[in-house]
C-alpha positions in Angstrom: 40.0 1.3 -34.1 36.5 2.5 -33.9 33.5 1.3 -31.8 30.1 1.0 -33.3 27.6 0.7 -30.9 23.7 0.3 -31.3 20.8 -0.7 -29.2 17.1 -1.3 -29.6 15.1 -2.1 -26.5 11.8 -3.5 -28.3 11.2 -4.6 -31.7 8.7 -1.8 -33.2 7.7 -1.0 -36.5 8.3 3.0 -35.7 11.9 2.2 -34.1 14.9 2.4 -36.0 16.5 -1.4 -36.4 19.9 -2.2 -35.4 21.3 -2.6 -38.5 19.7 0.7 -39.8 21.7 2.4 -36.7 24.9 0.4 -37.7 24.8 1.7 -41.2 24.7 5.2 -40.0 27.7 4.7 -38.1 29.8 2.8 -40.8 29.0 6.0 -43.2 30.6 8.2 -40.3 33.8 6.6 -40.2 34.3 6.5 -43.9 35.8 2.9 -44.1 38.0 2.8 -41.1 38.8 -0.4 -39.0 35.8 -0.8 -36.5 34.2 -3.3 -34.3 30.4 -3.5 -33.4 28.8 -3.9 -30.1 25.0 -4.5 -30.0 22.4 -5.0 -27.3 19.1 -6.1 -28.4 16.0 -5.8 -25.9 17.9 -3.7 -23.3 16.8 -0.6 -21.7 19.1 2.4 -21.9 18.1 3.1 -18.1 21.1 1.8 -16.7 24.3 0.4 -18.0 23.7 -3.4 -17.1 24.1 -4.3 -20.7 26.4 -7.1 -22.2 27.4 -5.4 -25.4 28.0 -1.9 -23.6 29.9 -3.6 -20.8 32.1 -5.4 -23.6 32.7 -1.9 -25.3 33.9 -0.5 -22.1 36.0 -3.3 -21.1 37.8 -2.9 -24.8 38.3 0.7 -24.0 40.1 0.1 -20.7 42.0 -2.3 -22.9 43.4 0.6 -25.1 41.7 -0.8 -28.0 39.2 1.7 -28.9 39.9 5.1 -30.0 36.4 6.7 -30.9 32.7 5.3 -30.1 30.4 6.0 -32.6 26.6 5.6 -32.1 23.3 6.6 -34.2 22.0 8.9 -31.4 23.0 9.8 -27.8 20.0 8.1 -26.3 21.0 4.7 -27.9 24.1 4.6 -25.4 22.6 6.3 -22.2 19.3 7.6 -21.0 20.6 8.5 -17.6 22.5 11.9 -16.9 24.9 9.8 -14.2 25.6 6.9 -16.4 26.6 9.2 -19.4 28.8 11.5 -17.2 30.5 8.5 -15.7 31.1 7.1 -19.4 32.5 10.4 -20.4 34.9 10.4 -17.7 36.4 7.0 -18.6 36.2 8.0 -22.3 38.5 11.1 -21.3 40.8 9.1 -19.5 41.6 6.9 -22.2 41.5 9.7 -25.0 38.4 8.1 -26.3 36.4 10.6 -28.7 32.6 10.4 -28.8 30.5 10.8 -32.2 26.7 10.7 -32.8 26.1 10.4 -36.5 22.9 12.3 -36.4 23.4 14.8 -33.7 27.2 15.8 -35.0 28.8 16.4 -31.5 32.4 17.4 -31.4 33.5 16.3 -27.8 36.9 18.0 -28.3 35.4 21.4 -28.0 33.8 23.1 -24.8 30.5 24.1 -26.4 30.5 20.3 -28.1 31.0 19.0 -24.5 28.0 21.3 -23.0 25.5 20.4 -26.0 26.3 16.8 -25.4 25.4 17.1 -21.4 22.3 19.0 -22.3 20.9 16.1 -24.8 21.9 13.8 -22.1 19.4 15.7 -19.8 16.6 16.0 -22.3 17.4 12.0 -23.1 16.5 11.2 -19.3 13.6 13.5 -19.1 12.1 12.0 -22.1 12.7 8.4 -20.6 11.0 9.4 -17.0 8.2 11.1 -18.9 7.5 7.9 -20.8 7.6 6.2 -17.2 5.2 8.5 -16.0 2.9 8.0 -18.7 2.7 4.4 -18.6 2.6 4.3 -14.7 -0.6 7.1 -14.9 -2.1 4.7 -17.6 -1.9 1.5 -15.5 -3.3 3.4 -12.5 -6.2 4.9 -14.4 -7.2 1.4 -16.0 -6.8 -0.2 -12.7 -8.8 2.2 -11.0 -11.9 1.7 -13.4 -11.8 -2.1 -12.8 -10.0 -2.9 -15.8 -8.1 -6.3 -16.0 -4.5 -5.7 -15.5 -2.9 -9.0 -16.1 -0.9 -11.3 -14.0 -1.6 -14.6 -12.9 -5.0 -15.8 -13.2 -6.4 -16.9 -9.6 -7.2 -20.5 -9.2 -10.7 -20.9 -10.1 -11.0 -18.7 -12.8 -10.0 -18.0 -16.5 -10.4 -15.0 -18.6 -12.7 -13.9 -21.0 -12.8 -11.0 -23.3 -15.4 -8.0 -22.8 -15.9 -4.4 -23.3 -16.1 -1.9 -20.6 -16.7 1.8 -21.6 -16.1 1.1 -25.1 -12.6 -0.6 -24.3 -11.7 -4.0 -24.7 -10.4 -5.7 -21.8 -11.2 -9.2 -19.8 -13.0 -10.3 -16.8 -13.0 -13.7 -14.8 -15.0 -16.4 -15.7 -15.4 -19.2 -13.0 -13.8 -22.6 -14.1 -16.6 -25.2 -12.5 -14.2 -27.9 -11.8 -11.6 -25.6 -9.7 -14.6 -23.3 -8.0 -15.8 -26.2 -6.0 -12.3 -26.7 -4.6 -12.4 -22.8 -3.7 -15.5 -23.2 -1.8 -14.2 -26.3 0.1 -11.0 -24.2 1.0 -13.1 -21.3 2.5 -15.5 -23.6 3.9 -12.9 -25.7 6.0 -10.7 -22.8 6.6 -13.5 -20.6 8.4 -13.7 -23.0 11.3 -12.0 -21.2 14.1 -9.6 -23.9 14.9 -8.3 -24.8 11.3 -4.9 -23.9 10.3 -3.4 -23.3 6.7 -1.2 -26.6 7.3 -4.6 -28.5 8.2 -6.3 -27.2 5.3 -3.4 -28.4 2.8 -3.7 -31.8 4.4 -7.2 -32.0 4.0 -7.2 -30.8 0.4 -4.6 -33.5 -0.4 -6.6 -36.3 1.4 -9.7 -35.1 -1.0 -7.4 -35.5 -4.3 -7.4 -31.7 -5.0 -4.6 -30.5 -7.1 -3.4 -27.0 -8.3 -3.1 -26.4 -12.2 0.1 -27.8 -12.1 -1.2 -31.3 -10.8 0.4 -30.9 -7.5 -1.1 -30.8 -3.9 -1.6 -27.1 -2.5 0.9 -25.7 -0.2 0.0 -23.6 2.8 1.7 -20.4 1.7 -0.2 -20.6 -1.7 -3.3 -21.2 -0.1 -2.8 -18.3 2.2 -2.4 -16.0 -0.9 -5.8 -17.5 -2.3 -7.7 -17.1 0.9 -6.4 -13.3 1.3 -7.5 -12.4 -2.3 -10.8 -10.6 -2.6 -11.7 -11.8 -5.9 -13.6 -14.6 -4.7 -15.7 -12.6 -2.1 -19.3 -11.0 -2.9 -18.1 -7.9 -1.8 -21.4 -6.1 0.3 -21.5 -3.5 3.3 -19.7 -5.5 5.5 -16.4 -5.9 3.2 -16.8 -2.1 2.5 -16.7 -1.6 6.3 -13.8 -4.2 7.2 -11.6 -2.3 4.3 -12.5 0.9 5.6 -11.6 -0.2 9.3 -8.3 -1.7 7.9 -7.3 1.6 6.2 -8.1 0.5 2.6 -8.8 3.4 0.3 -11.9 2.7 -1.5 -12.4 3.9 -4.7 -16.1 2.9 -5.3 -19.3 4.4 -3.0 -20.6 2.3 -0.3 -23.9 1.9 -2.6 -22.0 -0.1 -5.2 -21.3 -2.8 -2.6 -24.3 -4.8 -3.3 -22.9 -8.6 -2.6 -22.7 -9.5 -6.4 -19.2 -8.5 -7.6 -15.8 -9.4 -6.4 -13.1 -7.2 -5.7 -9.4 -6.3 -6.8 -7.0 -5.0 -4.0 -3.9 -3.0 -5.2 -0.8 -2.4 -3.0 -0.3 1.2 -3.7 2.5 1.8 -1.0 5.4 -0.8 -0.3 5.0 -2.6 2.7 4.0 -6.0 4.1 1.7 -8.0 1.7 -0.3 -9.0 5.1 -1.4 -5.5 6.3 -3.9 -3.7 4.6 -3.0 -0.1 5.1 -2.2 1.7 2.2 -4.1 -0.6 -0.4 -6.6 0.4 -2.9 -9.7 -1.5 -3.2 -11.6 -1.5 -6.8 -14.8 -3.6 -7.4 -14.4 -6.3 -10.1 -16.5 -6.7 -13.3 -17.0 -10.3 -12.5 -19.3 -12.3 -9.9 -18.0 -13.0 -6.6 -18.3 -16.7 -5.6 -17.8 -16.6 -1.6 -20.3 -15.2 0.9 -19.0 -12.1 2.5 -19.4 -13.9 6.2 -17.2 -16.7 5.3 -14.5 -14.7 3.6 -14.5 -12.1 6.3 -13.9 -15.1 8.8 -11.0 -16.4 6.8 -9.5 -12.9 6.0 -9.5 -11.9 9.6 -8.0 -15.3 10.7 -5.1 -14.7 8.2 -4.7 -11.1 9.1 -4.6 -12.1 13.0 -1.9 -14.9 12.2 0.1 -12.5 10.4 0.4 -9.7 12.8 4.4 -9.4 14.1 3.3 -10.0 17.8 5.3 -12.5 19.8 5.2 -16.2 19.1 4.9 -19.0 21.3 2.6 -22.1 22.5 1.0 -19.9 24.9 0.6 -16.1 24.5 1.9 -13.7 27.2 -1.5 -11.9 26.7 -4.6 -12.7 25.2 -4.6 -9.4 23.7 -1.3 -10.1 21.5 -2.1 -9.5 17.6 -5.5 -7.7 18.1 -3.8 -4.2 19.9 -2.1 -1.8 17.5 -0.2 1.7 18.1 -2.2 4.6 17.3 0.8 6.7 16.4 2.7 4.4 13.8 0.1 1.5 13.1 2.4 -1.4 14.4 1.2 -4.3 16.5 2.0 -3.8 20.6 4.3 -6.6 21.8 4.5 -7.6 25.5 7.6 -7.2 27.7 8.4 -8.3 31.2 10.3 -6.6 33.8 12.4 -9.4 35.3 11.8 -12.9 36.0 7.8 -13.2 36.6 7.6 -9.4 36.8 4.9 -7.2 35.5 3.8 -7.3 32.0 4.0 -4.2 29.5 2.6 -3.6 26.3 5.4 -1.9 23.6 4.8 -0.4 20.6 6.5 -2.7 18.0 7.7 0.3 16.0 9.4 1.7 18.7 11.2 -1.9 19.5 12.2 -2.0 15.9 13.4 1.8 16.1 11.1 2.8 13.2 11.0 6.5 14.4 7.8 5.7 16.7 7.8 7.7 19.8 5.7 5.0 21.6 2.7 5.3 24.0 4.3 5.2 27.6 4.0 2.6 30.3 0.5 0.5 29.4 0.4 -2.4 32.0 -0.8 -5.6 30.5 -3.2 -6.5 33.1 -5.1 -3.0 33.3 -5.3 -3.0 29.5 -6.8 -6.8 29.5 -9.1 -5.7 32.2 -10.5 -2.6 30.6 -10.9 -4.7 27.3 -12.8 -7.6 29.1 -15.2 -5.0 30.5 -15.9 -3.5 27.0 -16.5 -7.0 25.7 -19.1 -7.7 28.7 -20.9 -4.5 28.4 -21.3 -5.3 24.4 -22.5 -8.5 24.9 -25.0 -7.6 27.4 -26.2 -5.2 25.0 -26.3 -7.5 21.9 -28.8 -10.1 21.7 -28.1 -13.7 20.2 -28.8 -13.1 16.5 -30.8 -15.7 14.7 -30.2 -16.4 10.9 -33.7 -17.8 10.6 -34.6 -15.3 7.6 -32.6 -15.4 4.4 -34.5 -12.1 3.3 -33.2 -10.4 6.3 -29.9 -10.6 5.4 -30.3 -8.4 2.2 -32.2 -6.1 4.2 -29.5 -5.7 6.5 -27.1 -5.0 3.7 -29.4 -2.3 2.2 -29.7 -0.6 5.4 -25.9 -0.8 6.0 -25.0 0.3 2.6 -27.2 3.4 3.3 -25.7 3.9 6.9 -22.2 3.9 5.2 -23.2 6.0 2.3 -24.4 8.7 4.9 -21.1 8.3 6.8 -19.3 9.2 3.4 -21.5 12.0 2.9 -20.8 13.3 6.4 -16.9 12.9 6.1 -17.2 15.1 2.7 -19.2 17.9 4.7 -16.4 18.2 7.4 -13.9 18.2 5.0 -15.8 21.2 3.2 -16.3 23.2 6.3 -12.5 23.9 6.4 -12.1 27.4 5.4 -15.9 27.9 4.8 -17.2 31.3 5.5 -19.9 31.9 8.2 -23.1 31.5 5.6 -21.7 28.4 4.4 -20.6 26.8 7.6 -24.1 27.4 9.2 -25.7 25.6 5.9 -23.1 22.8 6.3 -23.8 22.2 10.1 -27.4 22.2 9.4 -26.9 19.4 6.7 -24.5 17.5 8.8 -27.3 17.3 11.5 -29.9 16.1 9.3 -27.7 13.6 8.1 -26.5 12.3 11.6 -30.3 12.1 12.2 -30.9 9.8 9.1 -27.9 7.8 10.3 -29.3 7.4 13.7 -32.6 6.3 12.4 -31.0 3.5 10.1 -28.8 2.4 13.1 -32.1 1.6 15.0 -33.6 0.0 11.9 -30.3 -2.2 11.8 -30.6 -3.0 15.4 -34.4 -4.1 14.6 -33.3 -6.4 11.7 -30.6 -8.1 13.5 -32.9 -8.6 16.8 -34.6 -12.1 16.7 -38.4 -12.5 18.0 -37.6 -13.9 21.5 -39.1 -17.0 22.6 -36.9 -19.1 25.0 -33.5 -17.0 25.4 -30.5 -19.1 26.0 -27.9 -18.2 28.1 -25.8 -14.9 26.9 -22.4 -15.2 26.3 -21.9 -12.3 28.7 -23.2 -14.5 31.6 -20.7 -17.4 30.4 -18.1 -15.0 30.7 -18.4 -15.1 34.7 -16.1 -17.9 34.6 -13.7 -15.7 32.4 -10.8 -16.2 35.0 -10.8 -19.8 34.3 -10.0 -19.7 30.6 -6.8 -20.0 29.2 -5.0 -17.1 27.1 -6.0 -19.0 23.9 -9.9 -19.3 25.1 -10.1 -15.8 25.8 -8.3 -14.7 22.6 -11.1 -16.7 20.6 -13.8 -14.6 22.5 -12.0 -11.4 21.5 -11.7 -12.6 18.1 -15.4 -13.1 17.9 -16.5 -9.7 18.7 -13.5 -7.5 18.0 -12.3 -6.3 14.9 -9.5 -3.9 15.8 -8.1 -2.2 19.2 -6.1 0.8 18.6 -4.1 2.5 21.4 -3.2 5.8 22.0 -1.8 7.8 25.0 -4.9 9.0 26.3 -7.6 6.2 25.1 -8.0 3.1 23.4 -10.8 2.9 20.4 -12.4 -0.2 20.0 -13.9 -1.6 16.3 -16.5 -4.0 16.9 -17.3 -6.7 14.1 -21.2 -5.9 14.5 
């Protein structure tokens, strides 16, 4: 009994049909008895195919004496799978026939040619995969719509970008009002996702399936940057979080939304290793509101210890400078000394750790830095709407200069003496411009002094009576991130 096998992964005009493949196979066996095995819509990258599995089962039962295919790549596109298959064939005395490639597996040269074709079949599959992957990456980096679930609040409309047909998001008025309500509510310091879900339920808000929003789905929505009016603050936030930014700072004008792609496998909560690309649609939520919500999601998803009262007000804010993991608190004995320990070292992720970091000493150091920062920073008034636009313009110029300085620094590696002198001169010039812009930015954010209210720094004189939760809220309001190294601590401020 001959086993005729045919496979077609996708119905295409230029691909040979299953019926045509079987016709070639029947011509090969010239009227002998046969049984057909067909796999429609299955790839040849592995052997998880019902038709192929049935064929192998019949071979092991001794019912098949030879397997006939139209072409080698119809039965396998993997060298390993092909090799394993041929071992089974040889064990049961089954010969292999390719009707278009004319292999004779009874001779050494025939088997060698068969193995060689298997190598090229796998190479072709991997080349196709690479081309598809590269095309996807190229389109995503240009801001093209890449399909997938359309976020709540939007629909898609057809447009042309660079002469290429694609799609972009268009707001849905009835849904966008609920999106704005979500961000406005969650931006409040004390609000949780569970409370947001309950609040929306009371208002009668439902998703596209007519059901109430669940906290997990709301968390995904809040974290999505498609809603934000991406400006310089958003650019700065992404850069501080280790996001790769494809567009230059000057493009972050506060008009367009943003796509975020996860380039590396890892936690969806973390931003390190992601790619940010400006989208063609207009943003909906102002950057201050979106950032307040996004930072809250980031802090609540950190891998620090959970509990009703944190063992340190710094938990969830401090990260290891070596591996990027959050630091957790450990105690020596009941009521003993508290230490910060790298979460990556605890989980045996290969981090060597940071040595002994006493929690009390680090807390005191960070507290003093907060006090110094607040004493130098006057209370900012939001009285002038035009001032915010001016601030963003200056911030974008500053970020652009920082980008240019980084480029010059990378060019300096391996430069000759003359070029090094020019690059150093250029870097100094850019640093002077950056300093000037920082002064302008400071002036723009400084309100006219009338009666100055009591500063936060003065209020912190009663710091010792604050609970850990209250201290944590104060730290959240001024600190973006704290990175701890063996010999120093780096603080990224929110302003």
